N, C-alpha and C positions, 0 to 999 in steps of 0.2 A: 529503672530501665532507661537506657540512652535513647535519644531521639535526634533526628537530623536537624541541623541548624539552617534556617532559611537564609543562607549567606547572600544569595542574589538580592533579597529584599533589603538586607542590611547595607549592601553596596549601593543600591539604588537610592536609599534614604540619605546616605552621606552625600551623594551627588546632588540630590534635590535640595538638601539643606545648604549647600554651597552656592546655589544659584542666586543671581541678582534679584530675581523675582521674589524669592523667599525673604531676602533682605528687606525688600520694599513692604512686603506683608507684615514683617516684624515691626516696621515703623508705624504702620497703620494701626496695628493691634496694641501697640505699646508692649510687645513681647520680644523686641529685638534681642535683648540680652538673654532671654529664655531660649530662643532659637540658636543663638551663638553657643550657649552652654550645651544645648542638646547636641549640636553638631560635634563639638569637641569631645563630649562624653562618648557619643556613638563611635567616633573615630578611634578613641582609646579602646573601647570594647571590641570593635572590629579587628583590631590588631592582634588580639589574643584568641580569636575564634578557633584557629587551627589547633592551638594547644588545648583549649577547653574541650573541643570536640573529641580529642584523643583521650583526655583524662577522665571524661565522664564514663568511659567504659569500665574504669576500675574504682571510681569514687561516686558513691551515692550522693554526697553533698554537691559535687560538681554537676551531677545530672539534674539535681533540683535547681541549681543556679541556671543551667541551660534552659530549663523549662520556663523559669521566670523571664529570662531574656527573650525567649521565643514569643511569649505572650505580649511583651512590650513591643517587640518588632512588628507583630501582626497589628496591634492597635495603632502604632505610629503609621504603618502603611495605610490603614483605613483613614486616618486623620488627614494625611496629605493627599490621599486620593480624593477625599471630599473637597479639599481646596481646589484641586485640579478640575474636578467635575463641575463645580459651581462656576469656575472661571470659564471653562469651555462652553457651558450653557449660555453664559452672558455674551461671550464673543460670537457664539453661533447666532444669537439674536441680532447682533450687529454686523453679521456677515464678515466677521474677522476670524482668521484662522490662527491667531497667536495662542500660545499655551498659557502663560501667565502675564503676557505683556500688555502694556498700555492701559492707562486710566485705572490702575488697580486701586489707587486711593479714592477715586470717585465712587467706585463700586462699593468698597468697604465702608465708606463714610455715609452711604445711603441709609436713611432711617428705616427703609424696608428690610435692611439686613442687620439691624442692630442685634436682634436675638441670635442670629447666626454668628455674629462677631463675638458676642459674649460667650457663647457655647464653645466656639473654637478656641478662644483664649484660655478658657478653663481646661480644655482637653490638652492643650500644649503644656501648660504648667504641670498637670498631673503626670503626663508621660515623662517630662523632664525629671520630675522627682523620683519616679519609679526607676528610671534609668540610672540616676545618680546612686540610688541604693544598690543597684546591681554592680555598678562600677566600683563602689567602695569595697566590694568583696574580692576584687582582682588580686590584691596583695595577699589576702588571706589564703588563697589557693595557689599562690606563687606561679600564676600564669606568666608565660614567657611570650612577649610580642614576637611575631614572625612576619617576614615579608610574604605577602600573598601574591602569587603570580598566576594570571589566567593561563594555565598550563595546557593550552590546546595543542595537542601533538598532531603533526601531519599524518594523514591516513597512509598506512603502510599496506603492502600487498598481502594482507592476511584477512581471511574471511571466517566467519563463525561456522560451527558445525550446523548442518541443516537437519531439520526433523521431518521434512517432507520426503517424498520418494526419490528426489533428485540428489545425486552425489555432486558436491562442489568439486570440480576438477582442480581448482587452485588450492584446495585444502589438503594438508599433509595427512595422509593415512598410512600408518605402518603397522605391521605385525598382525594383520587380520586376514591375510589371504589364505592361510591354511584353514582357519575357521570358516571362511567363505566356501572353500572347496567342500568341506564336510557337510555344511548345511545344504548346499546345492544337491549333493548326493542324497541327503534325506528327502529333499523335495521331489526328486525324480525317481526314487525307488518305489516299487509297488507296495501297497499297504493292505493289511488284513482288515482295515477299518471300513472298507468299501470304497465307493466313489469319492468320498471326501474324507481327508485325514488331516491331522493337525501336527505341526512341528512348533516347539516352543524354545525360544532363546532366553535363558535365565542368567541374571547377574545383577550385582548391586549398581546403584546409580553412578554414572560417571565412567563406566567401563567401555562404553561405546556400542551398546546393543543396537541402537538405532542406526548408527553408521554401518555396522555389520549388515543389518537388514537392507540398507540402501544398496550396499555393494552387491548383495544377492539379487535384489529386485531389478537392478539395472544390468545384470550380466547378460551378454548376448545369447548365451545358451539357454538361459531361463526364458528370455523373450521368445525364442524359437519354440521352446517346449510347451509353453502355455499359450492358449488362444487369447486370453484376456488377463490383465493384471489390474489389481485395485489396491489402493493404499489408504488406510484410515488411521488417524491418531485418536486413540480412545481415552486415555488418561483416567481420571477418577470417576467420570460420569458414564457409568455403564448402563445405558438405557437401550433396550432392544430396538425400539422404534426409531430412535435417533441413529443407531448404528446402521440399520437397514437403509435408511435414507442417505446416510453418508457414503455407504458402500455403493449405492445406486448412483449417487453424484459422481463418484470416482469412475464408475464403469462407463457412464455416458458422457462424462466430461462437460456437464452443464448443470445448471441449477434445476432442482426438482420441484421448486415452487411449494405449494401447500398440500402436496399429496398426503393423504392419511396413511396409516400403517398398512392397511389392506391393499391400497393402490400401489404403495411403494414396493410391497412384497411381490405383488403380481408383475409389476414392471421389471423388477430385478430377476424374477423367474424367466421372463421373456428374454432378457439380455444374456442370461447365463445358460439357457437351455441348450444342451448338446455341446457345450464348450468346456474344455479343460482350462480351469482358471486358477489363478493364485490371488489370494487376498491377504494382505499384511495388516494385522491389528497391532499397532505400535503402542507400547506403554500401557499395558492392561493391568489394572489393580483389583478387579473384581474377584473375590474368592467365595461368592455366593453361588452354590450349586444350582439353586432355583433360577436365578437370573441368567446363568449360562445356558441352562436347559431351554428357557424361553427364547433366547436368541438363536441357538443352533437349530431349534425347531422351525423357526421362520426362514432359515437360510436355505436357499436352493442347493440341491445336491450337485448338479452339473455332471460333466462327463468323467469317466474313470481317470484317476490321476490328479483330480483337483485337490488343492492344498490350501490350508490356512496356516500362515506363519505368524506366530505371536511373539512379542517381546514383553518381558515382565521382570520385575525385581524379585518375585517370590515363587519358590517351588510349590507353595500351596496353591497359587493361582493355576499353575500348570496341572497340579493334581486334580483340581476341580474340573478341568477340561478332559480328564481321563489320561493324562500323560504321566507315566511313572518315571521315565528316563529322559528329561529335557536336556537340551544342549546347554551345558554350563560354560559361560564365558569367563576366562581368567584374566589376570593382569598381563601387561606387556612384559617381555623379557628385558633384561638390563640393557642390551645393545639396542633393542627397539625403542626403549624409553629414552635413551640418550639421543638417538636419531631424531625423535620427535622434539625433544627439548631443544636440541641444538638448532633446529630449523626455526624455532620460535623465539629463542632468547638472543640470537646473534643475527646481524645482517650477514649476507653471504660473504664468506671469507674473513669475517671480523674475528672469529674465534682464534685465528692464528696470531692475532695481535694482542690477545689477552689470555695467555696461558694460565695466569693466576685465577682468572674467572672460570676457565674451563675446569680447573681442579675443584673449585668450590661447587661449580655446577654439577659435576659428576656425583659429588656427595649429596647434593640436593635431590638429584634424580633417584638415588637409592632410597631416599626417605619418602619418595612419592609412591612407593609400593606398586608401581606399574599401572596406576590408575590414570588413563589418558586425560580426563577432565582436569585432574589436579596438576598433571605435568603441563598441560596447555595453559592453565590459569597462571601458574608460577612463571612459566616461560615468557608469557606476554607481559607480566609485571616487570620482569628483569630486562625485557627488550629496551625499556626506556632508562635503564640504570647502567652506568659504566664504572662506578666506583666500587672498589673491593669491599668497603664498609657496608655499602648498600646490599651487596650479595650476602655478606655474612649476617646482616640483620634478618634477611629472609631465612637463611639456613638455621639460625639459632632461634627462630620463632617457636614458641612453645607448642602451638597448634601443629606445626610440621613435625617437631621432634616426637610428639605423642601419636602421630598418625598410625592407626591400626587398620583393621579390616571392617570397621563399622561406618555406616553412612554419617553418623554424628561426627565422627572424626574428620570425614571429608568436608562436612559443612564448616567445621572450624578452620580448615585450611582455606576454603573458598572465601572466608571472611577477609583474608589477606587482600583479595582483589578489591574489596570495598575500602579497606583501611588505606590502600595505596592510591585511591582516587584523589585528584585535586578537590579541594573543598567545594568548588562551584559545581562539580559533577555529582557529588554525593546526593544532593537534594533531587537532582534530575533522575538519578538511578532509583532512589527510594520511591519516587512518585509512581514508578511503574508497578508497584504493588497494588495500584488501583485496579489492575486487570487480573483476571483469573489465569490459572495455569493453562498453557497451550493456546492462549488467546493470540490471534494474529493481529499485530499492531502495525498500523501504517506510520511510517516515519513522519510524514507531514502532520498527521494528527498529534503525535507526541510533541513535536516542536511547537505547535499551536497551544497545546496545554501548558507547556513550560513557559511560553511567553505570557499566557494569561495569569500565571501564578507569580510572575516577576522573577523567575529563576535565571533568566538570560540577561547578562550584562551588556549594555550597548558597547559596540566596538567603534573606536575612532580610526581604525586601520582601514584604509581604502574605502571608507564610507560604507562599510558592510551593514546590511540590514539585520534586524533581530533574527529574521528567518535564516539568513546566512550563518550567523553566529550559532544559532540553534542547530543547524545542520552539522557544524563543526563539533559541537558538543556530542551529537549523536554518533558521528563517525569515530570520535574518541572512545565512546563506550563500546561500539562495535569492534573496534580494533582490540580492545581488552577482553574480548570473548564474553561480554555480558549480554549480548544479543546474538541470535542465530538467524541467518537469512532463510526465508521460505518463499518459494515461487508461488505466485497465485495470480488472480485476475481482479481488477477493480470493478466498480459498478457499471463501467462502460464496456466490460469484456476485454479490456486490454491487459497484457501481461504486466505484472507489477511485482516488486519485491515487498513482502511483508516481513515482520520480525517477531520472533518468539524469544522467551527466556527458557533455558534449560530448567527442568523442575527444581534442581538444587539451587540454581541461581535465583529462581523465583522465591524459594524458601528463604534465601538470604535477604532478598528485598523485604519480605514480610517481617523478618526478624528485626531489621534495622529501623523500620518505621514505627515499631511498637504499636501504640494505639492511635497514631496520627491518621492512619488510613483504615477505614472499615469497609469490608465487602459484605453487604447486607444480604442475609438469607433468612429463611424461616427459623433456622437454628439459633439466631442471635436473640438473646433474651434481654440483655442490657446494653445500653449505649455508653461507651467509655467517656469519661468526663473531658478528655483532651482530644477527642476526635475532631479533625478539620476537613477530612476528605471522605466522601461516601460514594460507593458504587453499587449498582445492582445489575446483575447479569442473568439472574433467573427470577421468574415471577415470584413475588412474595405476597402475603395476604394484604398487608398495608405497610406504608412507610411509618415507622414509629413516631409518635407525637413528641417523644423526647428529643428528636433532632431539632425541633424548633427552638430549643433553648441553648443550642450550641453555636459557637462561632464557625459555622461550616463555610468552607471556601470552595468546595467542589461537591456537586450532586451530579453523578454520571449514571444515568439509567439506560441500559441497552436491552430492554425487554418490554413486552407489552404490559400496559397497566391502564386501568380505567380512571377517569376523572372522579367518578362518584365515590370510589373507595380509597382514594389516595389523599391522605392527610397533607402530604407535602405540597401537592398542587393547590389545594384549597388555602393553604397558609404560606404560600411561597414568598409573599412579601415580607415575612418575618425573618427570612434568611438574609439579613442585611449585608453579610460579609462575602456573599457568593462572588467568586471570580469565574467559575466554570459551571455551566449547567447544560446537561443533555437530558431531554425529556420530551415525550410526545404528548400533545394536548388534543382532546376531542372537542372541548367546549370553547367557543370564541371568547366568552366573558372571562375565562380564567387567564387569558393572555394579557389582559389589561394590567394585572398586578405585576407583570415582569418589569414594567417601566420604573418601579420603585427600587429595583436592584441596581443601584447606581454604580457599583463596583464591577459589574459584569464585563469580562473581556471576551468570553467564549460562550456562545449560545447556539445550541443545536436543537432545533425543533422538528427534526426530520420525522416523517411518519405521522404527522398531525393531521387532523380532519378539519381544519379551519379553512375558510375561503379567502380571508385576507388578514394581514397583520394590522393591529391597531396603530394609528399614527403616533401614539404616545411612546411606542417602542423606540422612536428616534431620540428620546431623552437619554438613552444609554450612550453617553458621550465617550466613554472609554472602550466601547465595544470594538474588538479587533476582528472577530470571526463570527459570522452568522451563517448557519447551515439550514437549508430548507429542502432536503432531498425527500423524494417519495411523499410529498404533500399533495395527494392526488386531487384535492378539491381547491387548491390554491388558485385564485383568479387574479389577484392584484397585490402589488407591494405598496407600501405607504408612499404617497406622492412627495413627501418631504425626506426621502432617504438621504438626501445630500447632507442632512444634519448629523449623520453618523460619521463625523469627520475623521475618526481614527480607524474606520473599517478597512481592513486589509484583505479579508477573504469573504466574499459573498458567494457561497457555494449552493447552487441550485441545479438539479438535474432536469431531465426532460419529462418527468412524470408529474405533470400538473396541468392546470388550465390557463396558464399565463399566455397572453398574446402580445404584451408590450412591457417595456421597462419604464420606470418613472423618468420624467424629464429632470434634467440637471444631475442625473446619476454620474455624468462625466466629471463633476466637481470633486468626486472622491478619488483624488489622484494617487492615494496610497494603495489603491486596490491592486492586489497581486493575483487573486483568484476570482475569475468570473467565467465559469465553464459554459454558461448559456446566456445568450443575449437575444431578446426578441425585438425586432424592428416594428414599431407601432404604425398604425394607419395615420393618415393625415386628414384634416377636416375637409380638404378639397376632394377627397376620394368619396364623394357623397353617394355615388351610385352603389357602393358596396356596404354601406352601413345604414341603419335605420335613422329616422330624422332626429331622435333624441340622442344619438351618438355622433352627430355631425360636429365633431370637435377634434382637437388634437388627441390622438390616442397614444400618449407616451412618447418617448424619445426616439430619435432616428439614429442613423449610423454616426452622426456627428458627436453623439455622446461618448464614442470610443476615442475621440481625437487625442485627448491628453492622458489616456490610461496606458501609458507606455511602460508601466511596471508589471503589466499582466504577464503571467507566465503559465506554463503548462498547457491547458486546453482552452480553446474558445470555439463555441459553436454559435453561429449567427443564424437565427431562424427568421422566417417572415421576410426574406429578401424581396419577395414580390411586392411587399409594401414599400420598399425603398424606392422602387421605380415611380411611385405615385407622390413621393415627398419632394421631388425636385430634380434638378439636373445631375448628371454624373459628376460635375465639378463639386457640387455640394456633398455628394456621397464620398468624395475623396477625403473628406474630413475624418473618415474612420481611421486613416493614417496607419493602416496595418503594416506598412513597410518599415515603420519606426519601432515596431514592437519586437525587439530583439530577443526577448525571453520566451516568447510563445514557441511551443514545440508542436502543437497540434491545432489545425484550423479546419473547421467544417463550415461550408457555405451551403445553406439550405433554403431553396425556394419551395413554394407550395406545390402540391400535386397538380393543381390547375395550371400553374405557371409553366409546367413541363409541356403543356400542349397549347396554351394560349400565350403568345409572346407579345409583350408590350414593346414600344419603341425604345424604352429606357433600359430594358433588361441587359443588353450588351454593355451599355455605359456603366451600369452598376458593377458588373463583374470586372470590367476594365479597371475600376477604381479600387479593387480589393487585392492588389498585388501584395503578397506577404514579404516579410523580411527573409534574407537568405539563410538565416539560422533554422528555418522551419524544417521539421522532421516528418510531419504527416499532413497530407492535404486530402480532404474529402469534399466532394461536390455532389449534392443531391438535387435532382429535379430542375436543373438549369435548362431553360427553354430556348436558348439561342441556337442558331444554325452553325455557329463556329465558336470555338473557345476563344478567350481573350488573347490579345496580342502578346501579353507577357507569358502566356502558356505556349503559344505557337512560335515563339522566338527561336531563331537559330542559336541564340546564346542562352537557352534555357538552363544548360549545365552551369552557367555562371550566375544566373539569377537564383537558382535553387540547388546549390551544390550539396546540401546536407539532407535533401529529401530522401527518406527511407521508405515511406509508405504512401501510395496513392490509391484512392477509392473513388470511382466515378459510377454513379447510379442514376438511372432514369433521366439521363440527358438525351432525350429521345430524338432531338432534331439535329444534333451535331453529326457532321458527316466525316470529318477528318480528325484523327487522333493527333494530339500534340507529339512532338519528338521526344517522347519519354526515353527512348532507347539511348540517348546521350547522357542521361543523368548518372553521375558516377557512384552515388550512394544508394540508388533505388534497389530495394530488396523485395518489396511486396507490392504487386499491382493487381487490382481488382476492377474488372470492367463488367458492369451489370446493366442490362437493358439500354444499351446504346444502339437503338433500333435502326439508325440511319447509316451507321458506319459500315462500309463495304470492304475495306482493305486493311489488313495488318501487314505492314511492309517494313523493311529495314533499309530501304534505298533512298532515304532522305538525302537531298543533293549536298547538304552541308556536312554530312558525316563521312569521314575518311574510312575507306575500307580497311585501313590498318588498325582502326580502333574497334574493339568488340562492341557488338550491339547488345544493349542491356548488360553492361559489364559486371554488375553486382546482383542481378535479380535472382532471388531464390524461389519465389512463389508467384505463380501467374494463375488467375482465376477469371475465366470468361463465361458469362452467363447471359442467355437470352439476347443474342445478336443476330436476328433473322436476316439482315441484309448482308451479312458477311459472305463475301464471295472468294476472297483470296487471303492466304496467309503465307507470305513468301519469306524465306530465310536465305541467308547467304550460302553461296556455293563454296564449301570449305576447300574443295579441290582447286579452286581458282585463286589460291593464295590470298584469300580474304580473311580478315579476323572473324572469329566465329560469332554466331548469334547465341545468346543465352548461355554463356560458358559456365555459369554456376547454378543453373536452374535445378531445383530439387523437387518442387511440387507443382504439378500442372492439373488443373481442373477445368473440364469442358462440360457445360450444362446448358440444356435447352438450345442446342444448335440445330436449327431446322434447315440449314443450307443444303440445297440439292446437290451442289457441286462437291460438297465435303463428304464423299463416300468412303474415304479412307483418311488416315491421319496424315498431316502435312509431312512431306518427304524430308524436310530439314530436321525433323525431330530425331531422326536416327543418329545424328551427330551429338546429341545432348547426353553424353555419357554420365553426367552427374545426376540425372533424374532418378528420384527415389520413390515418389508416389505419383500415380497417374489415375485420375478419376474421370470417367466418361459417363454422363448422365443425360437421359432424354435426348440423345442424338439420333433422331428417327431415320435419317438417311445414311447413317454410317453402316456400310455393308460388309466391310472387311477390316481385319487387323493385318497390317503388313508383316511379311516374314522377317523384315529387318528389325522387328521389335526385340529380337534376340540380341541386338547390339546395345540395348539399354541395360548394360550389365550391373548397374547400381540399383536397379529397380527392386524395391522391397515390398511394395503394396500396389496391387492393381484392382481397381473397382470398376465394374461395368453395370449400369443400372438403366433399365428401360431402353435398350437399343434393339428393337425388334427385328431389324434386318440382318443382324449378325447371325451367321449360320454355322460358323466353324472357327476353330482357333488355329493359328499358323504353327508350322513346325518350329519356328523361332522360339516358341515358349519353352522348349527343352533347354535353351541356353541361359535362361534366367535363373542362375544358381543362387542368387541372393534374395529371390522373391520368396517371402515367408507368408504372405497373405494374399489370397485371390478371392474376390467377391463377385459373383455373377447373380444378379437379382433382376427378375422381370424380363429376362432375355429369352423369349420362347424358343428361338432358333438354336440356342446353346444348351438349354436345359437338358434335353435328351442326350446330348453328346458329352456332358460333363458331370452329371449329378450322381453317378455311381461308378464303381471301379470297372464295370464291364462296358461303360460307354465308350464311344469311338474315339473321343479326344482325351480320354483319361490318361493314356500313356504320355501325352505331352505335358501333363500337369501333375503327375503323381508324385514328383519330387518336392512339391510345395507343402510345407507343414500344415498350414491353415487354409482350408478350402471351404467356401460357403456358396452353395448353388441353390437358389430358391426361385420359384415362379413369382412369389409375392414377398414383400418386405415383412 
């Protein structure tokens, strides 16, 4: 069987062997000639890798040759990594940041390192001899040297098919609108099955069943017909309890925590009670009648007309559900197939310049048998090819000429997408077999793992970092349809794109890795001899002892396991070749053995129960990524963290007991990820700490001064401590204004600081002005009476032109809001507990009435502002530019203002408003009749507004309103809760009405 060649490792070894440092080491060891021969031989072998990789598919002898080569490459990588690690350790001791530079001969001539020198010299000779034997076979196999080009293609405007509920608008979809129409009719017709009935879409993989379900799910008519929609991807794991929790999660759009099955089922019953709902179960494989019966018994019935829409590859699965006549999806018609292919294989208008390619393309399309996934795969391969011979090579490929109606035939065609990858991308694609089917992968994680394995070649173009090069690798794979985008949320609740592989693409990845990657389950009986990467995503009894004897480079465990029964944790130090490790530890003592894993680049200890990391962990000189998320007991990081001189990502969330960061952390100038930073107390702050802690408690804001490569998110906690550490001038050393890659900044004072203001508080925030590239600004518990000058500036739109989101919470003393209305990019504004603010105005003297107020704002949330007296908006009739011209969502919560007895008059001009939520507004007595002017309104929610006693006539004009919720409004309940109620004629046209006295 063939296996991927670690081309990135080979390329990096050639670069290392050509360095001046290695030349000096060769002199010291007396192996200069050995190293020179090794470099020459490796360069010769590297030149034929592309040819060897292709020939191993058809030649067992070549496949054996590749395996021998891979073994040598891995051993050589370990050898030179040992050199680098030892040298870094020595330089770390001398406070020198060189890699192999300076005083090498002194180091290696030391008697203390004589054994090390002898051992390394022997390893060099052995590897050189093994590589010579491999190179001698090149002529026997007639390998042809080829020029290897890092073929990073520019990202094109093509995105992968999504497998979540959202249809990608930029994705070309053809030929499914008649299918969509028929399925919608099935969903909306009455059924003899009672309140809940099932519709199944059946077809083989690659036909677009998920895409079709997405089109149906997002249809406006479907949205109006059903009160609630839910989407769950099921795949191979049909577990009734897991399914119920996932459906509940989709229904409430939030994490359901650790609810057991009974709690989940009861909560789901509450959510679905009385509602006509639609739930999509995508990609179902279960054909066990008993399992289906267990699930459907747990599932709430709901209102009449509720439906379950299932996609599956098997009519047997549909039969198990009691469906005798499922909807069978066929292939695309010839003209539809060509339309899809043409949009993917040619740039716009390019087909007119290549009539010869069009002719070949039409023949290829006929051979694709109308299967969208095959058409898409071939089209995107050919997008990068403009030679007739290249198109004919695809057309004459045996897998395509033999394509029939079986999935195995499709798998053979999809192999073309792998065969046409540049060699440096093949290893990156194959590594994705580490994850199970339907697993949502974060791009950042994948790039970090590739970096750890040495798959990414350094770029000398524009001084690109490895992370930037890795992002380009990923974009290339995405462009080739090997990944699909899925919308989701990260651990902070922010929207983020995840990525999945289509089932058939995942099968392809598993095929090409052979035994190199093993996903461990209880079904695994033996460990393959050549396994290098191991992952665990479902709890197993134990990690097999056989792993300890293998050259494992990855152990990735993403499930709960106990230290007592886990052989791997107890013997972790024996896995000497590890580059990647993800595992949670309960016992502090087991962490100490991690320091012996000198090759580690990626270490994820998230979910561990330890209180601190042992200082020995800083011996991991090659470590690039350290993750400590959800370590709830963690109190302290090692004081000598600065010794991790290659650290690029220190990812820690807020779920821990940390109160400060180590001193000298700022020396880690390669850091790119530092989501959370805690400002420590100062020894002079003696009144706030006990006598035995009257010392410097970690680093201050100055630790951030030189960390100008930080990107993504940064939350600074404990800013109340910054005021005790020195003057505002000292705090300016945080140098946030120079951190051009930061996108999200959170400034967090303590709750106490929000009410007890020290004299330094304003100076601290004045010193924290961010870079103009910032996209999100969050401020918690700031205790000053005014915001800093950089926020109150008339030129705020110039200081923060890219700001999209602002959240201010618990800034209880601030009386005047900054001029946010001038920010050109601001889309989301959240104001919580600004208890001293009295006025929301748009008449700042520096704003021209010709410019819109809040020109891009989409969402405004106001909560708990008891001093608010006025909310003035511009008079549109006075030829002034409008206020809030693009506002879509408005939420008013806990507004106790006596003067606010009705909605602000200016709201009537916001024709873009789609959702309006009014909660706990106890003095709101009327809804104005002009509410009927809000013609875009689709959802109106009123909760705990006791003085509202009637609905206005204008409600009749809200023709787009599809959801009305009235909860806890005693004065409205009797007028709206049933068809005979007095206000019912005003709202009877609304499809979804919920009127309750209690939630």
